[in-house]
C-alpha positions in Angstrom: -0.4 0.0 0.0 2.8 2.6 0.8 3.5 1.7 -3.6 0.0 2.8 -3.9 0.5 5.7 -1.9 3.3 7.4 -3.2 1.6 6.8 -6.8 -1.6 8.3 -5.8 0.1 11.1 -4.7 2.1 11.7 -7.6 -1.3 11.1 -9.8 -2.9 13.5 -7.2 -0.1 16.5 -8.2 -0.5 15.5 -11.6 -4.2 16.4 -11.6 -3.7 19.6 -9.6 -1.4 21.0 -12.4 -3.9 20.4 -15.2 -6.2 21.8 -13.2 -4.2 24.8 -12.6 -3.8 24.6 -16.5 -8.1 24.4 -16.7 -8.4 27.4 -14.5 -5.5 29.6 -16.4 -7.8 28.4 -19.5 -11.2 30.0 -17.5 -9.4 33.0 -16.8 -8.5 33.7 -20.3 -11.9 32.9 -21.5 -13.4 35.2 -19.0 -10.4 37.9 -19.9 -11.7 37.8 -23.5 -15.6 38.1 -22.6 -15.0 41.1 -20.7 -13.0 42.5 -23.8 -15.9 41.9 -26.2 -18.1 43.3 -24.0 -16.2 46.4 -23.5 -15.6 47.1 -27.3 -19.3 46.6 -27.8 -19.9 48.7 -25.0 -17.8 51.3 -26.6 -19.3 50.9 -30.4 -22.8 51.9 -28.3 -23.8 48.0 -28.3 -24.6 47.4 -24.7 -26.2 50.3 -22.5 -23.8 50.1 -19.8 -21.6 53.1 -18.6 -18.9 53.3 -20.5 -16.4 54.8 -17.8 -17.7 52.2 -15.4 -16.8 49.5 -18.2 -13.6 50.8 -19.3 -12.4 50.6 -15.3 -14.1 47.2 -14.8 -12.0 46.4 -17.9 -8.7 47.6 -16.7 -8.6 46.3 -13.2 -9.4 42.7 -14.4 -6.7 43.3 -16.8 -4.4 44.3 -14.4 -5.1 41.0 -11.8 -4.8 38.7 -15.3 -1.5 40.4 -16.4 0.3 37.7 -13.5 -1.8 35.0 -13.9 -1.1 34.9 -17.7 2.9 35.3 -16.5 2.7 32.4 -14.3 1.0 30.2 -17.3 3.9 31.7 -19.6 6.8 30.5 -17.5 4.9 27.5 -16.9 5.1 27.5 -12.7 2.2 25.5 -12.5 3.3 22.9 -10.0 4.3 24.8 -7.0 1.4 24.2 -4.3 0.3 28.1 -3.6 -0.3 28.3 -7.2 -4.1 26.9 -6.9 -4.9 29.5 -3.9 -3.2 32.6 -6.0 -5.5 31.9 -9.2 -8.8 31.4 -6.7 -7.8 34.9 -4.6 -7.4 36.3 -8.3 -10.9 35.0 -9.4 -12.4 36.4 -6.4 -11.4 39.4 -6.5 -12.5 39.5 -10.9 -15.6 38.4 -9.6 -15.6 40.9 -7.2 -14.8 44.0 -9.6 -17.3 43.0 -12.1 -20.3 42.5 -9.5 -19.2 45.7 -7.9 -19.6 47.8 -11.1 -21.5 46.3 -13.3 -23.9 45.0 -11.0 -27.4 43.1 -12.2 -25.3 42.9 -15.6 -23.1 40.5 -13.5 -25.3 38.5 -11.3 -24.4 35.2 -11.3 -20.3 36.3 -10.8 -19.8 35.2 -7.7 -20.5 31.6 -8.8 -17.5 31.7 -10.8 -15.1 31.0 -8.2 -17.0 28.3 -6.7 -17.1 26.3 -10.1 -13.4 27.0 -10.5 -12.4 25.5 -7.2 -14.4 22.5 -7.7 -12.0 21.0 -10.1 -9.8 20.7 -7.4 -11.3 17.6 -6.2 -11.0 18.7 -2.3 -13.6 20.3 0.4 -10.9 22.2 2.2 -10.1 24.1 -1.1 -14.2 24.8 -1.8 -14.4 25.9 1.8 -11.4 28.2 1.4 -12.9 29.9 -2.0 -16.6 30.2 0.0 -15.4 32.1 2.7 -13.2 34.2 0.0 -15.8 34.3 -1.9 -18.8 35.7 0.9 -15.8 38.2 2.3 -15.2 39.8 -1.4 -18.6 40.1 -2.2 -19.3 42.1 0.9 -16.5 44.8 -0.1 -17.9 44.6 -3.4 -21.5 45.1 -2.9 -20.8 48.1 -0.9 -18.2 49.2 -3.4 -20.3 48.7 -6.0 -23.6 50.6 -4.2 -21.6 54.0 -4.3 -19.4 53.4 -7.3 -20.9 50.9 -9.6 -24.4 50.9 -11.6 -27.2 51.1 -10.0 -30.1 48.5 -9.4 -32.7 51.4 -10.5 -31.3 51.1 -14.1 -33.4 48.0 -14.1 -36.4 49.7 -14.0 -35.6 52.9 -15.3 -33.8 51.9 -18.6 -31.1 54.2 -17.8 -27.0 53.6 -17.1 -26.2 55.7 -13.8 -24.6 55.5 -10.7 -26.3 55.9 -7.4 -24.9 59.5 -7.3 -27.0 60.4 -10.4 -29.6 59.2 -9.1 -29.2 61.2 -5.5 -28.3 64.2 -7.2 -31.4 64.5 -9.6 -33.6 63.6 -6.3 -32.5 66.4 -4.8 -33.2 68.5 -7.8 -36.9 67.4 -7.5 -37.0 64.8 -10.4 -37.4 61.7 -8.0 -39.4 62.0 -4.6 -38.1 58.4 -2.7 -36.8 58.3 0.4 -33.3 57.0 0.8 -31.6 55.8 3.7 -28.8 57.9 4.3 -26.3 55.1 5.9 -27.1 52.0 4.1 -24.2 50.1 5.0 -26.5 47.6 6.9 -28.8 47.1 5.0 -26.7 46.1 2.2 -25.2 43.7 4.1 -27.9 42.4 6.2 -30.3 42.7 2.8 -27.8 41.9 0.2 -25.0 39.8 1.2 -26.4 37.5 3.8 -29.1 36.3 1.7 -26.8 35.6 -1.1 -23.9 34.0 1.3 -26.9 31.9 2.2 -27.2 30.7 -1.5 -23.8 30.5 -2.2 -23.4 27.9 0.8 -26.1 25.8 -0.4 -24.7 26.1 -3.8 -21.3 25.3 -1.7 -22.8 22.5 0.5 -24.3 20.6 -2.7 -21.0 21.0 -4.7 -18.8 19.5 -1.6 -21.1 16.6 -1.7 -21.1 16.3 -5.5 -17.2 16.5 -5.4 -16.1 14.3 -2.4 -18.8 11.6 -4.0 -16.6 12.0 -7.2 -13.3 11.4 -5.3 -14.0 8.7 -3.1 -15.2 7.2 -5.8 -12.2 7.4 -8.1 -10.0 6.5 -5.3 -11.9 3.5 -4.7 -10.9 2.7 -8.7 -7.5 3.8 -8.4 -7.4 1.3 -5.7 -8.6 -1.4 -7.4 -6.4 -0.9 -10.5 -3.5 -0.5 -9.0 -3.9 -3.9 -7.0 -5.0 -5.2 -10.4 -2.1 -3.9 -12.2 0.4 -4.5 -9.6 2.2 -7.4 -8.1 1.4 -7.5 -4.0 4.7 -9.3 -2.9 7.5 -7.2 -5.0 5.3 -3.6 -5.7 5.8 -3.8 -9.2 3.3 -4.7 -12.2 2.2 -8.2 -12.9 1.9 -10.3 -15.6 -1.7 -9.4 -16.3 -0.5 -5.9 -16.5 2.2 -7.1 -19.1 -0.2 -9.4 -21.0 -2.6 -5.9 -21.2 0.3 -4.1 -22.4 1.4 -6.8 -25.0 -2.1 -6.3 -26.5 -2.7 -2.7 -26.5 0.7 -1.0 -26.4 3.5 -2.6 -27.1 2.0 -3.5 -30.4 2.8 0.2 -31.6 6.2 0.7 -30.5 9.2 0.2 -33.0 11.9 -1.8 -31.3 11.7 -3.2 -27.8 14.2 -5.0 -26.1 12.7 -8.0 -23.4 15.2 -9.1 -20.2 14.1 -12.1 -18.8 15.5 -12.9 -15.3 15.1 -16.2 -13.5 16.4 -16.3 -9.5 18.5 -18.8 -9.3 17.9 -21.7 -6.6 14.7 -20.0 -4.9 13.6 -23.7 -4.0 16.8 -24.2 -1.6 16.8 -20.7 -0.2 12.9 -21.3 0.4 13.7 -25.2 1.9 16.8 -24.2 3.7 16.0 -20.9 5.0 12.2 -20.7 4.9 9.6 -19.0 2.5 10.3 -15.3 4.2 13.6 -15.5 2.9 12.9 -16.5 -0.4 10.1 -13.9 -0.6 12.9 -11.7 0.5 15.0 -12.4 -2.1 12.1 -12.3 -5.1 11.6 -8.1 -3.5 15.1 -7.3 -3.8 15.1 -8.0 -7.6 12.3 -6.6 -8.2 13.2 -3.4 -6.2 16.5 -3.4 -8.1 14.5 -3.5 -11.4 12.3 -1.1 -10.4 14.8 1.4 -9.5 15.9 1.1 -13.5 12.4 1.8 -15.1 11.2 5.3 -16.2 8.7 6.4 -19.0 10.9 4.0 -21.7 11.9 1.4 -19.1 9.3 -0.9 -17.3 9.5 -4.1 -15.1 7.0 -7.0 -14.8 6.9 -9.8 -12.4 6.4 -12.5 -14.5 6.0 -16.1 -12.3 7.4 -16.6 -8.9 10.8 -16.4 -9.4 10.7 -14.7 -12.9 11.0 -11.1 -14.1 10.8 -9.4 -17.4 12.3 -5.5 -18.3 10.9 -4.4 -21.4 12.8 -1.5 -22.9 11.4 0.8 -25.4 13.5 1.6 -28.4 17.1 0.7 -27.3 20.3 2.2 -28.0 23.3 0.1 -28.9 24.3 -0.4 -25.1 21.6 0.5 -23.1 20.5 -3.0 -22.8 24.1 -4.8 -21.8 24.2 -1.4 -19.1 21.1 -2.4 -17.2 21.6 -6.2 -17.2 25.7 -5.6 -15.7 23.8 -2.3 -13.0 20.9 -5.0 -12.2 24.2 -7.6 -11.7 26.1 -5.3 -9.6 23.4 -4.4 -7.6 22.4 -7.6 -6.8 25.7 -8.7 -5.8 26.3 -6.2 -3.3 22.8 -7.5 -1.5 23.5 -9.3 1.8 20.6 -11.2 2.7 22.5 -13.9 4.9 22.5 -16.2 1.9 23.9 -16.0 -1.9 21.4 -14.8 -4.3 21.9 -14.6 -8.2 19.9 -14.6 -11.3 20.5 -16.2 -14.5 19.4 -13.6 -17.7 18.3 -13.8 -21.3 17.4 -10.9 -23.3 15.6 -11.0 -27.3 15.5 -7.5 -29.1 13.1 -7.1 -32.1 10.3 -5.5 -32.9 7.1 -4.1 -30.8 4.3 -6.2 -32.6 6.3 -9.2 -31.9 6.4 -9.0 -28.3 5.3 -11.9 -27.0 7.4 -14.0 -29.4 10.6 -11.9 -27.7 9.3 -12.6 -24.3 9.5 -16.9 -25.1 13.1 -16.3 -27.5 14.4 -14.2 -24.2 13.4 -17.2 -21.7 14.4 -19.6 -24.0 18.0 -17.9 -24.1 18.0 -17.4 -20.1 17.3 -21.2 -19.5 20.1 -22.5 -22.2 22.3 -19.9 -20.0 21.1 -21.4 -17.0 21.5 -25.1 -18.2 25.1 -23.7 -18.7 25.9 -22.5 -15.0 26.2 -19.3 -16.2 24.0 -17.4 -13.9 26.1 -15.7 -11.5 27.7 -14.2 -15.0 24.5 -12.9 -15.9 26.0 -13.0 -19.6 23.7 -11.5 -22.1 22.2 -13.5 -25.6 21.0 -11.4 -27.8 18.6 -12.3 -30.9 17.5 -9.7 -33.4 14.4 -9.9 -34.6 13.9 -7.0 -36.4 14.3 -6.9 -40.1 
């Protein structure tokens, strides 16, 4: 399970980078939308105060510049990036809502939609709290400097100050609160925060359910694809790749290892010692794996390593390195492995495995297991 947790943590990190990339794309889409709205406003297509729209666009552009720089430099793996992105999107939402008021009614939902892709309830609650704090300041700022909500019924695009001035000149005779801050926070902020709370709770249930399902699927897949004793890939995983992946690789080298005298080790030192010998060889092989090199437990004491598109000396280097590391192991008994190798086309992977197995067996019956001699059969055209 330790190997699974390490692999899972690595995958979570990769998923976070992908989420940061999606957030970055979302920023660009939002900025592009605001640019179009600003452009149409300047052309007189939208009934929005041009000065206020320009102010919203400029401030949003200023917030987006650092975000764009992070994306250009491709620094998306740091843990703080997601928090910076979410703080920035909350700031943009607050700016847009403050200045455009009823034109941007649902903009406060955007930060939550950005947050759910991280599939982390702490991040979701962080965004919610930040969102309602920004919303309070946004509503207060928007009340004094943004578009007035009266524009909805009066078909205008004025600010609160315009209505106050005209009210004083006798055009409007309605009563206005001298200190509206409390009213805004109680009757504006609280209901909206409550709605966002319900929205956040439902999002939390949704993402956590999906997250738990993904963890279970990942663990089941890991158990199916991984050998329980050694932690390297299983024969079932090899069979799957041999059918779906390796036939499309141009050339491969198959290295076939067989632990010498494993039965004697089990009989003389016990099965725990035999298991330890198997684990040691597997660990050494795993240390040589990367995106092109994969290791599999093929049988009880048999292992194979597949090297994709190897260079002229790569396979021999791997074998010699494994041999040296295995010879340095101090388990209280001697441990060695016999090896055979075959090189050819990826679409002949099963044939190459059989060839490497036969060469390994030939090496074993000649008592050359300790030398780990390399036998190569080139099946390529």
